[in-house]
N, C-alpha and C positions, 0 to 999 in steps of 0.2 A: 069442607078441603081446604089443603091448606095454599094461601093466596102465594102472588109473583111477589108482592108488595116486599122491599127489604124489611126484615123484623126489626122491633123496638128490641129485641134480647139480639145482639149481634153474636157472631160466632165466635169461638177462639181462635187464636191463630193458629194456622197451618202448621204442624211442627210433626205428621207421622215420617220418619224418617226413611219408610222403606216404600213409599210411591216413587222415587227415582229410580230405585233398586228392581221395581216392577218393572219400570217402563224398560228398563235395560233386559232384563229378562224376556220382557216382551218383543224387543227388535231382536235378540238371537232368537227366539223362535220363527218370526218371520223371516230375518234373513236367512236361518237355515233352510225354511222351505223354500225360499224363492232363488236362493243361489243354489241349493242343492239338488234341485229340480228343476226340469224345463218343462212346463204344461202350459197350456191355453185350455179355457173351459169353455168358450164361445168366441165363434170368426170374431166377431165386432170387437172384442178387445184386441185385436189387432187392425184390421183393416179399417176400421171406423176412425180409430184415434190414431195407435202408433204409425201403422205404416199411413196415412196422412200429413202425420208429424215428420216423418220422414219423407215424403213426398214435399213438403213444404220446403225442407232445409237442403235435400239432396237433388232435388229435382225430378224424380221418378219415382213410380211407385203405382200399384193398382186403383183405379178409380172406380168404387162400386158406386151402385145407381143412387145412394141416396146425397151423393157428391157430385152428382150430374144434376140432379132435380133439386139440389139444394135444400136437403130437410135437415140437414147438421150444421150446428154452428161451429164455428172455427174455435171457440175458446178453450178447450179443452186440448184438440191437436196443439194449439199455440202455447200452451204451458209444457207439453213435452218437447214441442221444438226447442225451447231453451237450452236443457242441456243437451241435446244433439246438435244444435249451433255452436255450443262451447268446444264439444268434442272435434266437430269441423273445424276450428279455428286454431287447436291443439292439436292435430294431425290424429286424433286419436278415434275418427271416424271408422272403427272397426266392430261388427258386431260383438265380439266378445271382451270389450270394452265398453260400448255403451249401454250394452243389455243390460248388465249388472248395475252400471251406474244409476239408470231409468227405475227399475227395481227398487234397489236402497234408499233411492230418495222417495220413491211410493212408500217404503217400509217405514221410513221416518216420518213422515207426514200421518200414517197411519196411528203413531203412538198419541197423536192428539185424542183419540177416542177413549185410551186409557186414562190419561187426564181428566178429559170430561166427565165422563160419568162416575170419574169419584166425586168429583166437585158436584155435579148434580144429586147424587146420593146422598152426601154432605148438607147440601143444603137444603133439599126434601125432607132428608129424614133423621139421619143420623151421623156420626164421624163412621162406625162403624158400615154402618149402610153403604157408604162412599168406600171404604175400603175393599167391602166385599163386591162391590161394582166393578172396581179398576181390577182385581183379582180374577173376575169370569171374563172382561172384556179382554186382560192380556191372554188370558191359556184358551178361549172358547178356537176351536176350530176353524168355523167359518168365516172369524176376523184375522185368522193368520192366514188361510187360504187366498181370500182378495185383498190381501197387504200389499202384496206387488199389481196389483191390476188397476190400474190408469182408467176406470169406467166412470160415469157420469153418476150411476145409482152409487157406487163405494164412494168417490170423493164428495159425492154430496153429503151422504152420510156424514161425514167427519163434520161439515160445515152444521149441519142440524144439530149434532149433540153439541156442539163448540156453541152455538146459539142457545141451545138451552140450558146450558153452565151458567151463562152470561145472564140469562132471563131470570133463573132463580136464585140470582147471587145474591149474598148477602153478604156485609161489610163486616170484616173483623173490629171495627170501630161503629160507635154510634153514628148514625146517617148524618147528625148536622157537622160532624166532624171532617167528613167527605168533602175533598175539594170539589167543585162545581166543574173543573175543566176535568177532572179523571173519571167524573160520572158520563161526561158528555163523552170523552174516549172510551167508556165500554158502552155505552150506546152506539157509537160510530161504528165501534167492532161488532157489536151484534147484528147491526143492520147490514153491513158487508156480508157476513155469512149466512143472513137470512136471505139477501140478495142473490146470493151465490148458490144456494139451494135449489132456487125454482130457474134460474139460471141454464144449471147445468142438467136439473132432473125437473121438467115441470110437471110431472106426475105425483111431486110431493109437494104440490100446492097446498091440498085440504089440510094435511096436519100442521103445515107450518102456520096457515091462516089461524088457526084454534092460537097457538103461541103468539103469534103476531096480535092477536087482537086483547090478547089477556095481558101483554106488555103495555099497548097501548091506552089500555084502560087501568091499569094498576101501577105502573113502574114513575117516578117522577116525572117531572116535565124535560130535564137535562137529558134523561136517558131515552124518551122518545124522541126530542130532536137530534139528537144524534144519530140514534137508529135511523130515521126518516132519511135525514142526510146520507147515510151509509147505502140504506136500499136506492136513494137516487144516484148516486154512485154509480152502482152495479148495472141500475137500469140503463142510465146512460153508454155506460160502457160496451155492453153485450150490444143495445143497439146502433153504436156507432161500430163494430166490430163488423154485424150484418151489413149494415151501409157497406164498408170497405172490401169484403170480401164476396155478397150476394148482390151489390148493387140498391139494396133497401134497407131501412132500418126494420130489425127484427121478421126479416125475411123466412129466416130457417125455422122459426115456430110459429109461421101461419102456415109454412109448406108442409111441416108434418101433421098439423092438425089436418090440412087437406087429403094429405095421402092416407095416412091411417086409420082418421076416421071417418071422413066424409066419403072416400073412396074403398077403404077398409082392407087398404092392401097388407096390412100386417097382418090378416088372416090367412096371406099364402104362406104363411110360416108355421101354419097350426092354431088350432082354437082346442082350447082346454078347458074341463067342465067348471061351472062358479064355487066349486069346493077345493080348488086344486091347490089352492095356497094353504089352507087348512090343514090338507093330507102331506104337503111337502114340508109345511113347520113340524107338523108332528114327526112325520118320518125323521126327517134331518136332527132334531133334539132327543129321541129316542124315547118319544111322549113326555119329555120334561114339562113343555108347557100346559100340556093337559091337564099334569097332575097337579101344577101350580095353580092352577085356578080354583081347586077345590080350599084351598090355604088365604086367598087373596083379600077376603072380606076384611080383615083389620086394618090393613095398611093403605084401603083405598082412598081415602082422605087424604092420605100425602104423597101417594104415586099414582095418582089418578090421571097425571098430565102424560108421562109416559105410557100408561098404559091407553089410554085412549089415544095416542099420536099410534102407537104400533097397531091397535084397533081400527084406525080409518085407512093406513096405508094399506092392511089387507082387504077391507072393505071395498074401497077403493078403486084397488088394483083388479079385485074379484072380476068385476063389471067389464074387464076389459079383456075380448075375446082370445088375444094370446097372451099366454101367460108365460114365464120364466121366473124360476123358485130366485133367481139374481135380483131381480126387479123388486124385490122387498126386502132388501138387504138391513136395510136402515129398520126394521124392525126387532132385528136381533139383538144390538146394543140396548135400546129399550126396553125387550124382554128382560133382560139381563138384569137391568136395574131394578125390574120389578121383583126379581127373583131376590134379588140381593136384600131388599126391602124386607120380605118375608121371613128371607132366614132371619135376618136382624130382628124381627118381632118375636120370633120364637126361639130364637137363642140367648138374646139377650136374659131373658128370665132366667136359664137356667144356669148363668154364671154369676160367680160369685166375685162381688167388688163391681170396679169400673168395666164398661164393657168397651172402653176407648185404649187405642194403643198408644195414646198420647202421652197419657200420664205416665211419670216416670218413678219409679220404687223411692221410699225413701232410705237414707243411706242405710237406716236400722236391719233394713229387709233385703238388703243387696248379697246377693250369695255369690261366695267366690266361684263356682261352676257354672257353665253356660247351661241353663234348662230350657228346651227347648218349647215345653209347655208355657212357661213365661211369655211367649213370641204368638206360639199356635191357637193356642184356647181361647182367648178373649174375642181373637179372629174367626175359627173354625165354631168355635160353641163346643157343647161336650152332647153326649148321646145321639138321639136321633137329630139333632140340628147339624153337628157333625159329620153324621154320615150323609145327611141329604146334601151338605156343600161340597163333600168328597166328591158324590155322586154327580155334582155339576161339573167339577173339575174333570173327573173319569170321562163323562161323554164329551168335554171340550177340547179337552187333548187326546182322547182315543179316537176322536171323530174323524182324524186325520188317515187312520188306516182302518176304523172298523166299520160296521155296514152303514151308518148313517150317511156315509161318504158315496153308497153305491145311488144310483139310478139319477140323486138330487146333482151333485157335482161330477159327473161324468162326463156328460156332455156330448159336444161334437169330436172328440179327441180321443184318442185311447180307449176304444172301448172296450173292456174284459171280455174274455172267453167265459162262456156259461160254467158256472162254479169256482171262477177265479174270482180272490179277492181284488178288490180296486182300490189304490194308494194313491191318496193325493200327492204321495212322494213321486210318484212314477216319471219318467223321462219318456216324451212321447219323441218316438222316432222321425215323424215327419217334421220337427221343429230342429234336433238334433242334427238331422241330414242337410238341412241347408244352412247351419252354421258351420258345418265341414266343410263345404261347397265354396262357402265364403272365402275360404283360405286357399282355394284351390287356383293355383297361377295358371292354369291351362284351360281355364273355364271358359266355354264361348257360346253354349245354349244348355238347356235341359229340357231333357222328356221327362213329365212325370207320370208314369202309369200306376203309381199307389195311391194316388189322393187326386180330387178336384181342387182347385184354386184355393176355395175359401176353408181347406183344410190343410194349408201349409202354413208354413211362416212367412209369405210374401216377403217383399221385398227389404222389409225393414229386418227380417233373420238373414237373406242373403246379402242383401249390401253388393250387389252386382249387377249394372244394368244390362245382363243379356236378356234373350227370348227364354221365355219358358212356357214349353206346351205341355199338351196335356192329350189323354187318351184319344179324346174326340178329334184331334189332330194327324192321327195316324197315317188317316187315309191319303192325307194329301202331299205323303212321300212316294206314289205309286210310279215304280220305274226310275226313282232316284237315291242315291245312297244317303241313308239317315246320319252318318259321321257328316257328310256335306252341312248339317244345320245344327247338331247338337253334340256337345262334345262328353255328356254324361247322362245316362239313364238311371233312374228313382223307380225300382219296380219292388212288388213282392217278392220275399226268399224264393215261392216256390215259380215264378216265372220262368222261364227259358231265356238262354243266352241269346242276345242279338247278334249277326253277322258283325264283325268289325269293332266289337268290344269284348272287353275283358273283365273279369271280377275288380272291383277296386276295394269297396269297403263295405262292412255289413256291419248295421245301427238297427239294432233290436231286429224287429222283423222285416226290415227293408234292405236291398241289396243294391248298392250304385256300383255302375257298371262304367267303365270310361274308354271312349274311343282309342283304338289302339294304331290308328295313325291321324294326324292332324291337317287338313287341307290346305294350302299355300291362301285360299280366301274363304272364310266362312259364309255359307247362303245364310240368307234370313227370308222365311216366308213376307209375303205381303199383307201381313193380317196385323188388327190393333189388338194386341194381347193384353193392353193394361187397361181399358176400357170394357169392364166385365160387363156381360149383358145378365139383366133379372128378367127372368120368364113370369110374364104377370104384370111387369112395369114396362120394360122398352117394348115390348108389343104392342101397347096399349095407349102408351102416354108420350109426350113431345118433352124432352127438356127443356125447360124455361130461360136457360143461359147458355 
């Protein structure tokens, strides 16, 4: 097996001129989907992180049960709060400004996986493996889809692959020429990245533990010391943050384990079979990962670490009763790395000459016309290998609109009709309706008859501190005029008109009705609408805070 220690044979300097171009293409793909669509895969994206950052900066928002019982660290919401606070200072605090800003920053951060997989593939296998790995992570639809989503599993994935790139790093110079300070700083960056992996997603500790053990065993002392300092900094930081926000160091991690593992609260949201992740990975990849296993033997000696990490992620999560495909998103870039090594192994033997794109042709061999074969043949390979490489790219890009997206990424929102193709570029009317109402000057209150609270955009999308009522509140207006409490109603297009309201906007399959008369003083029901209760939790346990 390939060791992690820097090789005595140093890597050649990095001069693949297409790497940054590939990152730009990746950014265009990610921003195109992020800004061209309006879609949320799971309510946690909004209410556990975006909504809490909004509540921190602007002072209002929904409070789900996890934040009443202290199950969540404020680490990720505090990062999201930074650009929101900047928007507040600059008076750009409108959803049509700060939502694209947060998405853009998230997409920029997601580019790290393109660079990291390039270096991991290059370090563990060859230049062409790194190039293929970066190409695949650039174009794979799942990584494009999650790029604008600021959730623990997604952000933790970026830090894990970055840590892997540093752990497998080989210097372009012989090791004695590497400055001690440089080695220590690389170790520090690796330690910080590794610490943040666990701080954000504790369930990623098993695969990280393997990498940490190997680094501490094989890497030079300076890198080990820098890594330990980096992990200590993160450990102290998240402990301090919990002490400030929850009153006790590491309180959120203890509460999370208590409720989800000891009390089994996570099972309230569904229990899936042990084979769920094997099934979802097969379905989401069009069977690609299953096919790869038949050709993996020649690359196990150098690709065992990403392969083992992906396997550990799937196996460790398979024993958790409540399963969602998004929990194992880290496995995707790791499997793409292994796929790159497999195609490199079988493709290099079919190429004539060097398999590297870094070599420049001699002056006598240069041709006056641009020949695309000189660019693409060394990367894609020839014959069956080229077809397999193109198949990965077709599934990767086509997954945005092709059947792999069905069922796996449909989530809670925008469920398609029977026989209707669901695209990951679809705009969800429930989110668009809130963004439209955010611009309405006469907004006094909303009655949402189309969706429950967890299928909306929350106050992060609305950004108006007005009461939002739902279908369960309708009976409270007995004998009173609805227009005294709300100015707008959101309902399906087949709902009957309400007295005193007229149709104002149609957004997809939703109608927005507006009150024809505004009362001098708007009434508000005496309800705590922002502390939303969770059945099976609030009726059994008492918040400790």
